[in-house]
PAZAPA-4460 file (N, C-alpha, C; in steps of 0.05 Angstrom, whole numbers, plus 32768, in hexadecimal, padded with zeros to 4 digits):
% residues 191
    n_x    n_y    n_z   ca_x   ca_y   ca_z    c_x    c_y    c_z   seq   type   mol
   7CF8   7BEF   7F04   7D14   7BEE   7F0D   7D24   7BD8   7EFE     1      M     A
   7D16   7BC8   7EEF   7D24   7BB3   7EE0   7D37   7BC0   7ECC     2      K     A
   7D2E   7BD5   7EBE   7D40   7BE3   7EAC   7D59   7BEC   7EBA     3      F     A
   7D56   7BF9   7ED1   7D6C   7C04   7EE0   7D7F   7BEE   7EE9     4      L     A
   7D75   7BD8   7EF2   7D85   7BC1   7EFA   7D96   7BB7   7EE2     5      S     A
   7D8A   7BB5   7ECB   7D98   7BAD   7EB3   7DAD   7BC1   7EAA     6      E     A
   7DA6   7BDB   7EAD   7DB8   7BF1   7EA6   7DD1   7BF0   7EB8     7      F     A
   7DCC   7BEE   7ED2   7DE3   7BED   7EE5   7DF4   7BD4   7EDF     8      I     A
   7DE7   7BBD   7EDA   7DF6   7BA5   7ED4   7E07   7BA7   7EBB     9      S     A
   7DFE   7BB8   7EA8   7E0E   7BBB   7E90   7E27   7BCC   7E95    10      S     A
   7E27   7BDB   7EAA   7E3F   7BEB   7EB2   7E52   7BDC   7EC4    11      I     A
   7E46   7BCE   7ED7   7E57   7BC0   7EEB   7E48   7BA8   7EF5    12      E     A
   7E56   7B92   7EF8   7E4A   7B79   7F02   7E47   7B7C   7F21    13      D     A
   7E2E   7B7E   7F2A   7E2A   7B83   7F46   7E18   7B6D   7F52    14      I     A
   7E20   7B62   7F69   7E0F   7B4E   7F76   7DF3   7B59   7F7D    15      P     A
   7DE0   7B48   7F7E   7DC4   7B50   7F84   7DC2   7B60   7F9D    16      K     A
   7DD0   7B58   7FB2   7DCE   7B67   7FCC   7DD7   7B84   7FC9    17      E     A
   7DED   7B88   7FBA   7DF7   7BA4   7FB6   7DE4   7BB3   7FA4    18      S     A
   7DDA   7BA6   7F8F   7DC8   7BB3   7F7D   7DAE   7BBB   7F8B    19      L     A
   7DA4   7BAA   7F9D   7D8C   7BB1   7FAC   7D91   7BC9   7FBE    20      D     A
   7DA9   7BCB   7FCA   7DAF   7BE3   7FDA   7DAF   7BFC   7FC9    21      K     A
   7DBB   7BFA   7FB1   7DBB   7C11   7F9F   7D9E   7C18   7F97    22      F     A
   7D8F   7C04   7F8E   7D73   7C09   7F85   7D62   7C16   7F9B    23      L     A
   7D68   7C10   7FB4   7D58   7C1C   7FCA   7D5B   7C3B   7FCB    24      S     A
   7D70   7C45   7FBE   7D74   7C62   7FBD   7D66   7C70   7FA6    25      L     A
   7D5C   7C61   7F94   7D52   7C6B   7F7A   7D34   7C72   7F7C    26      V     A
   7D2D   7C8A   7F70   7D12   7C93   7F6E   7D0C   7C9A   7F51    27      R     A
   7CF6   7C91   7F46   7CEE   7C98   7F2B   7CE1   7CB3   7F2C    28      L     A
   7CEA   7CC5   7F1A   7CDF   7CE0   7F19   7CD9   7CE7   7EFC    29      K     A
   7CC4   7CF8   7EF9   7CBD   7D02   7EDF   7CBF   7D21   7EDF    30      K     A
   7CCA   7D2C   7EC9   7CCC   7D49   7EC6   7CBF   7D51   7EAC    31      F     A
   7CB4   7D69   7EAC   7CA8   7D74   7E93   7CBD   7D84   7E84    32      K     A
   7CB8   7D87   7E6A   7CC9   7D98   7E5A   7CCC   7DB3   7E67    33      K     A
   7CE5   7DBC   7E6A   7CEA   7DD6   7E76   7CF1   7DD4   7E94    34      G     A
   7CEC   7DBE   7EA1   7CF3   7DBB   7EBD   7D11   7DB9   7EC0    35      D     A
   7D1B   7DC2   7ED7   7D37   7DC0   7EDE   7D3C   7DA9   7EF1    36      S     A
   7D51   7D9A   7EEC   7D59   7D85   7F00   7D70   7D8F   7F11    37      I     A
   7D7E   7DA4   7F08   7D92   7DB1   7F18   7D95   7DCE   7F0E    38      A     A
   7D98   7DE1   7F20   7D99   7DFD   7F19   7DB4   7E09   7F20    39      K     A
   7DBC   7E1C   7F10   7DD5   7E2A   7F15   7DD3   7E38   7F30    40      V     A
   7DEA   7E38   7F3E   7DED   7E44   7F58   7DDE   7E36   7F6F    41      N     A
   7DD4   7E1E   7F69   7DC8   7E0E   7F7E   7DD7   7DF4   7F82    42      Q     A
   7DD7   7DEA   7F9A   7DE4   7DD0   7FA0   7DCE   7DBB   7F9D    43      I     A
   7DD2   7DA9   7F8A   7DBE   7D94   7F86   7DC0   7D7E   7F9A    44      P     A
   7DAD   7D6C   7F9A   7DAD   7D54   7FAB   7DB0   7D3A   7F9C    45      N     A
   7DA5   7D3A   7F83   7DA3   7D21   7F74   7DB4   7D20   7F5B    46      D     A
   7DBA   7D07   7F54   7DC5   7D00   7F3A   7DAF   7CF0   7F2C    47      I     A
   7DAF   7CF0   7F12   7D99   7CE4   7F04   7DA3   7CD0   7EEE    48      Y     A
   7D92   7CBD   7EE8   7D96   7CAC   7ED1   7D7E   7CB1   7EBF    49      I     A
   7D82   7CBC   7EA8   7D6D   7CC4   7E96   7D63   7CAB   7E87    50      L     A
   7D48   7CA7   7E87   7D3D   7C90   7E79   7D2C   7C99   7E61    51      T     A
   7D21   7CB1   7E62   7D11   7CBC   7E4C   7D16   7CDA   7E4A    52      E     A
   7D19   7CE4   7E31   7D1B   7D01   7E2D   7D37   7D0A   7E28    53      G     A
   7D3A   7D25   7E27   7D55   7D31   7E23   7D58   7D47   7E38    54      I     A
   7D6F   7D48   7E44   7D77   7D5C   7E58   7D90   7D6A   7E4E    55      I     A
   7D91   7D84   7E52   7DA9   7D93   7E4A   7DB6   7D9E   7E64    56      R     A
   7DD0   7D9F   7E63   7DDF   7DAF   7E77   7DE9   7DC8   7E69    57      S     A
   7DE7   7DDF   7E76   7DEF   7DF7   7E68   7DF8   7E0D   7E7C    58      F     A
   7E07   7E1F   7E70   7E11   7E36   7E7F   7E05   7E4F   7E72    59      Y     A
   7DFD   7E63   7E82   7DF3   7E7C   7E78   7E06   7E92   7E7F    60      T     A
   7E0F   7EA1   7E6B   7E23   7EB7   7E71   7E14   7ECF   7E7B    61      D     A
   7E24   7EE4   7E81   7E18   7EFD   7E8D   7E05   7F0B   7E7A    62      E     A
   7E07   7F05   7E60   7DF5   7F12   7E4D   7DDC   7F01   7E48    63      N     A
   7DDA   7EEA   7E55   7DC2   7ED9   7E52   7DC5   7EC4   7E3C    64      G     A
   7DDC   7EC3   7E2F   7DE1   7EAF   7E1A   7DE6   7E94   7E27    65      K     A
   7DD9   7E80   7E1C   7DDC   7E64   7E27   7DF0   7E55   7E16    66      E     A
   7E00   7E45   7E24   7E13   7E33   7E17   7E0E   7E17   7E21    67      Y     A
   7E05   7E05   7E0F   7DFF   7DEA   7E17   7E19   7DDA   7E19    68      I     A
   7E1D   7DCF   7E30   7E35   7DBE   7E35   7E30   7DA2   7E2C    69      R     A
   7E18   7D97   7E31   7E13   7D7C   7E2A   7DF5   7D77   7E26    70      H     A
   7DEF   7D64   7E15   7DD4   7D5A   7E11   7DD3   7D3D   7E1C    71      L     A
   7DC2   7D38   7E2F   7DC0   7D1E   7E3A   7DA7   7D0F   7E2F    72      F     A
   7DAC   7CF7   7E26   7D97   7CE7   7E1A   7D93   7CCE   7E2B    73      T     A
   7D7E   7CBF   7E27   7D79   7CA8   7E38   7D91   7C95   7E3D    74      P     A
   7D90   7C8B   7E55   7DA3   7C78   7E5F   7DBE   7C85   7E65    75      Y     A
   7DBD   7C9F   7E6D   7DD5   7CAD   7E75   7DD1   7CB9   7E91    76      R     A
   7DE7   7CBA   7EA0   7DE6   7CC7   7EBA   7DE7   7CE5   7EB4    77      A     A
   7DD8   7CF5   7EC4   7DD8   7D12   7EC0   7DD4   7D1F   7EDB    78      T     A
   7DD9   7D39   7EDC   7DD6   7D48   7EF4   7DF0   7D58   7EF9    79      G     A
   7DEF   7D6A   7F0C   7E06   7D7B   7F12   7E1A   7D6C   7F23    80      A     A
   7E28   7D59   7F17   7E3B   7D48   7F25   7E51   7D58   7F33    81      L     A
   7E5D   7D6B   7F25   7E72   7D7B   7F31   7E68   7D89   7F4B    82      A     A
   7E51   7D94   7F4A   7E45   7DA1   7F62   7E40   7D8D   7F78    83      A     A
   7E37   7D75   7F71   7E33   7D60   7F85   7E4D   7D58   7F92    84      L     A
   7E61   7D53   7F81   7E7B   7D4A   7F8C   7E88   7D5F   7F9D    85      I     A
   7E88   7D78   7F94   7E95   7D8E   7FA2   7E84   7D9A   7FB8    86      L     A
   7E6A   7D93   7FB9   7E57   7D9E   7FCC   7E56   7DBC   7FCA    87      K     A
   7E56   7DC6   7FB1   7E55   7DE2   7FAB   7E3F   7DE7   7F97    88      K     A
   7E36   7E00   7F95   7E21   7E07   7F81   7E29   7DFF   7F65    89      P     A
   7E16   7DF7   7F55   7E1B   7DEF   7F3A   7E22   7E07   7F28    90      S     A
   7E34   7E04   7F16   7E3B   7E19   7F03   7E2A   7E16   7EEA    91      K     A
   7E1B   7E00   7EE8   7E0B   7DFB   7ED1   7DEE   7DF6   7ED9    92      L     A
   7DDC   7DFA   7EC6   7DC0   7DF2   7ECA   7DBB   7DD9   7EB9    93      S     A
   7DA7   7DC9   7EC2   7DA0   7DB1   7EB4   7D81   7DB2   7EB1    94      Y     A
   7D79   7DB4   7E97   7D5C   7DB7   7E91   7D53   7DA1   7E7F    95      D     A
   7D3A   7D9A   7E81   7D2D   7D86   7E70   7D24   7D94   7E56    96      C     A
   7D2E   7D8A   7E40   7D26   7D94   7E26   7D0D   7D86   7E1B    97      L     A
   7D05   7D72   7E29   7CEC   7D63   7E23   7CE2   7D58   7E3D    98      S     A
   7CCA   7D4C   7E3C   7CC1   7D3E   7E54   7CD6   7D28   7E5A    99      D     A
   7CDD   7D24   7E73   7CF2   7D11   7E7A   7CEA   7CFF   7E91   100      C     A
   7CF5   7CE7   7E91   7CF2   7CD5   7EA7   7D0E   7CCD   7EAF   101      E     A
   7D13   7CCE   7EC9   7D2E   7CC9   7ED4   7D2C   7CB7   7EED   102      V     A
   7D42   7CAA   7EF2   7D45   7C9E   7F0C   7D57   7CB1   7F1C   103      Y     A
   7D4C   7CBB   7F32   7D5B   7CCE   7F43   7D67   7CBF   7F5A   104      A     A
   7D80   7CC6   7F60   7D8F   7CB9   7F76   7D9C   7CCF   7F87   105      I     A
   7D96   7CCF   7FA1   7DA2   7CE2   7FB3   7DC0   7CDD   7FB4   106      N     A
   7DCF   7CF1   7FAC   7DEC   7CED   7FA9   7DFA   7CE8   7FC3   107      F     A
   7DF2   7CF6   7FD8   7DFE   7CF2   7FF2   7DFA   7CD5   7FFC   108      K     A
   7DE2   7CCB   7FF9   7DDC   7CAF   8001   7DEC   7C9B   7FEF   109      E     A
   7DEE   7CA1   7FD5   7DFD   7C90   7FC3   7E1B   7C8F   7FCB   110      F     A
   7E26   7CA7   7FD1   7E42   7CA8   7FDA   7E46   7C98   7FF4   111      K     A
   7E34   7C9A   8006   7E36   7C8B   801F   7E35   7C6D   8019   112      A     A
   7E25   7C65   8006   7E24   7C49   7FFF   7E3E   7C40   7FF2   113      L     A
   7E4B   7C51   7FE3   7E65   7C4A   7FD7   7E7A   7C44   7FEC   114      T     A
   7E78   7C51   8003   7E8B   7C4C   8019   7E85   7C32   8027   115      L     A
   7E6B   7C2A   8026   7E62   7C12   8034   7E64   7BF9   8023   116      D     A
   7E63   7BFC   8009   7E61   7BE5   7FF7   7E76   7BE8   7FE0   117      D     A
   7E8A   7BD7   7FE0   7E9F   7BD9   7FCB   7E94   7BD6   7FAF   118      K     A
   7E80   7BC5   7FAB   7E75   7BC1   7F90   7E67   7BDB   7F86   119      R     A
   7E5A   7BE9   7F98   7E4E   7C03   7F91   7E64   7C17   7F8B   120      I     A
   7E79   7C16   7F9B   7E90   7C28   7F96   7E9B   7C23   7F7A   121      S     A
   7E9D   7C0A   7F72   7EA7   7C03   7F57   7E94   7C0D   7F42   122      N     A
   7E7A   7C0C   7F47   7E66   7C16   7F35   7E6A   7C34   7F31   123      L     A
   7E6D   7C42   7F47   7E72   7C5F   7F46   7E8B   7C66   7F36   124      Y     A
   7EA0   7C57   7F3A   7EB8   7C5B   7F2B   7EB3   7C56   7F0D   125      S     A
   7EA4   7C42   7F06   7E9E   7C3C   7EEA   7E8D   7C52   7EDD   126      S     A
   7E7A   7C5D   7EEC   7E6A   7C73   7EE2   7E7B   7C8C   7EDE   127      I     A
   7E8D   7C92   7EF0   7E9E   7CA9   7EED   7EB0   7CA5   7ED4   128      L     A
   7EB9   7C8D   7ECF   7EC9   7C88   7EB7   7EB9   7C8D   7E9E   129      E     A
   7EA0   7C85   7E9D   7E8F   7C89   7E86   7E8B   7CA7   7E82   130      I     A
   7E86   7CB6   7E97   7E83   7CD3   7E96   7E9C   7CE0   7E8B   131      I     A
   7EB3   7CD8   7E95   7ECC   7CE3   7E8C   7ED0   7CDE   7E6E   132      F     A
   7ECB   7CC6   7E65   7ECF   7CBF   7E48   7EBB   7CD0   7E37   133      I     A
   7EA3   7CD3   7E41   7E8F   7CE4   7E32   7E99   7D01   7E30   134      T     A
   7EA3   7D0C   7E46   7EAC   7D27   7E45   7EC6   7D2A   7E34   135      L     A
   7ED7   7D17   7E35   7EEF   7D17   7E25   7EE8   7D16   7E07   136      E     A
   7ED4   7D07   7E00   7ECA   7D05   7DE4   7EBF   7D20   7DDB   137      S     A
   7EB0   7D2D   7DED   7EA5   7D48   7DE6   7EBB   7D5C   7DE1   138      K     A
   7ED0   7D5C   7DF3   7EE6   7D6E   7DEF   7EF5   7D68   7DD5   139      I     A
   7EF9   7D4F   7DCF   7F05   7D47   7DB6   7EF5   7D52   7D9E   140      Y     A
   7EDB   7D4E   7D9F   7ECA   7D56   7D89   7ECC   7D75   7D85   141      D     A
   7ECB   7D84   7D9A   7ECD   7DA1   7D98   7EE9   7DAA   7D8E   142      L     A
   7EFD   7D9B   7D94   7F19   7DA2   7D8D   7F20   7D99   7D71   143      S     A
   7F16   7D83   7D68   7F1F   7D77   7D4F   7F0B   7D77   7D38   144      V     A
   7EF2   7D73   7D3F   7EDE   7D71   7D2A   7ED3   7D8D   7D22   145      L     A
   7ECD   7D90   7D08   7EC1   7DA9   7D00   7EA3   7DA7   7D07   146      D     A
   7E95   7DBD   7D03   7E78   7DBF   7D0B   7E67   7DAA   7CFC   147      A     A
   7E6C   7DA5   7CE3   7E5D   7D92   7CD4   7E61   7D76   7CDF   148      T     A
   7E7A   7D6F   7CE5   7E80   7D55   7CF0   7E73   7D51   7D0C   149      E     A
   7E73   7D67   7D1C   7E66   7D65   7D36   7E48   7D61   7D33   150      R     A
   7E3C   7D6F   7D20   7E20   7D6C   7D1A   7E19   7D4F   7D11   151      Y     A
   7E29   7D45   7CFF   7E24   7D29   7CF5   7E27   7D15   7D0C   152      L     A
   7E3B   7D1A   7D1E   7E3E   7D08   7D35   7E26   7D09   7D47   153      K     A
   7E1C   7D21   7D4C   7E04   7D24   7D5C   7DEC   7D16   7D4F   154      L     A
   7DE9   7D19   7D35   7DD3   7D0C   7D27   7DD5   7CEE   7D28   155      K     A
   7DEE   7CE4   7D28   7DF1   7CC7   7D2B   7DE9   7CBD   7D47   156      K     A
   7DEF   7CCE   7D5B   7DE8   7CC7   7D76   7DCA   7CCB   7D7C   157      H     A
   7DBE   7CE0   7D71   7DA2   7CE6   7D74   7D96   7CEC   7D59   158      I     A
   7D8F   7CD8   7D49   7D87   7CDC   7D2D   7D70   7CF0   7D29   159      P     A
   7D5D   7CF2   7D3B   7D46   7D04   7D37   7D48   7D1D   7D48   160      N     A
   7D60   7D26   7D4E   7D65   7D3D   7D60   7D55   7D55   7D58   161      I     A
   7D52   7D5B   7D3E   7D43   7D72   7D35   7D26   7D72   7D3D   162      E     A
   7D1B   7D5A   7D41   7CFF   7D57   7D49   7CFC   7D57   7D67   163      N     A
   7D12   7D57   7D76   7D10   7D55   7D93   7D15   7D6F   7DA1   164      L     A
   7D28   7D7F   7D97   7D2F   7D98   7DA4   7D32   7DAF   7D90   165      I     A
   7D30   7DC8   7D99   7D33   7DDF   7D86   7D4F   7DE0   7D7A   166      P     A
   7D4F   7DEB   7D62   7D68   7DEE   7D53   7D7D   7DFE   7D62   167      Q     A
   7D75   7E13   7D70   7D88   7E24   7D7E   7D96   7E14   7D94   168      Y     A
   7D89   7E00   7DA0   7D96   7DEF   7DB4   7DAB   7DDD   7DA6   169      H     A
   7DA4   7DD2   7D8F   7DB7   7DC2   7D80   7DCF   7DD2   7D79   170      I     A
   7DCB   7DEA   7D6F   7DE1   7DFC   7D68   7DF3   7E02   7D80   171      A     A
   7DE6   7E08   7D97   7DF6   7E0E   7DAF   7E06   7DF6   7DB8   172      S     A
   7DFB   7DDF   7DB6   7E0A   7DC6   7DBE   7E22   7DC2   7DAB   173      Y     A
   7E1E   7DC8   7D92   7E34   7DC5   7D7E   7E48   7DDC   7D7F   174      L     A
   7E42   7DF0   7D8F   7E53   7E08   7D92   7E55   7E18   7D78   175      N     A
   7E3D   7E1B   7D6B   7E3B   7E2B   7D53   7E21   7E3B   7D55   176      I     A
   7E1D   7E4D   7D42   7E05   7E5E   7D42   7DEF   7E4F   7D34   177      T     A
   7DD6   7E56   7D39   7DC0   7E4A   7D2A   7DC2   7E4D   7D0B   178      P     A
   7DCD   7E64   7D03   7DD1   7E69   7CE6   7DE5   7E55   7CDB   179      V     A
   7DFB   7E50   7CE9   7E0F   7E3C   7CE0   7E02   7E21   7CDE   180      Q     A
   7DF1   7E1A   7CF2   7DE3   7E00   7CF2   7DD1   7DFE   7CD9   181      L     A
   7DC3   7E13   7CD3   7DB1   7E13   7CBB   7DC2   7E0E   7CA2   182      S     A
   7DD9   7E1B   7CA0   7DEA   7E17   7C88   7DF4   7DFB   7C87   183      R     A
   7DFC   7DF0   7C9D   7E06   7DD4   7C9E   7DF0   7DC1   7C95   184      I     A
   7DD8   7DC4   7CA0   7DC2   7DB3   7C99   7DBA   7DB5   7C7C   185      R     A
   7DBA   7DCE   7C72   7DB4   7DD3   7C56   7DC8   7DC4   7C44   186      K     A
   7DE1   7DC7   7C4B   7DF7   7DBA   7C3B   7DF4   7D9C   7C3B   187      K     A
   7DEF   7D91   7C53   7DED   7D73   7C55   7DD4   7D69   7C46   188      I     A
   7DBD   7D76   7C4A   7DA5   7D6C   7C3F   7DA1   7D73   7C21   189      Y     A
   7DB2   7D84   7C17   7DB0   7D8B   7BFA   7DBF   7D76   7BE9   190      S     A
   7DD0   7D65   7BF6   7DDF   7D51   7BE8   7DCF   7D39   7BE1   191      K     A
***
């Protein structure tokens, strides 16, 4: 829990008493590659902080084609937050692309704690701000950057991505086809 305490403290300065209340809600969980932490059309219970591995959130259309919305890497909050907030079934699935270790937090208990403890409420607000900025950045990237620039940005964020997840997942995340990704990689690596 030392890591989690330091992680939380890097987001928001919280007194020990408040931090201890928060940490009492946390459970360490391990998932295998292919496991789901949240499934489409289900109402989840937990929000997670990823400490090891990669998790994807994705949508599957009526033809079975998957569209990756986000790749979560260590030290990020993940889970079907919209479903938790709205108390409605998730529109997305969240799967482990590798073996993962997470800190799981029951969202209902966490929200109750935010009403009881102003410092935890401030932490929640700061986490939501980080999530908003991350999503805004993704929208910007899809709107402004070309596929090569998006790939290079992903490589900067996760340098060994090709060794961690299949190429078709990388292509889906970049909103391109696997063939386009192969062409981009060939062009970059031929220089």
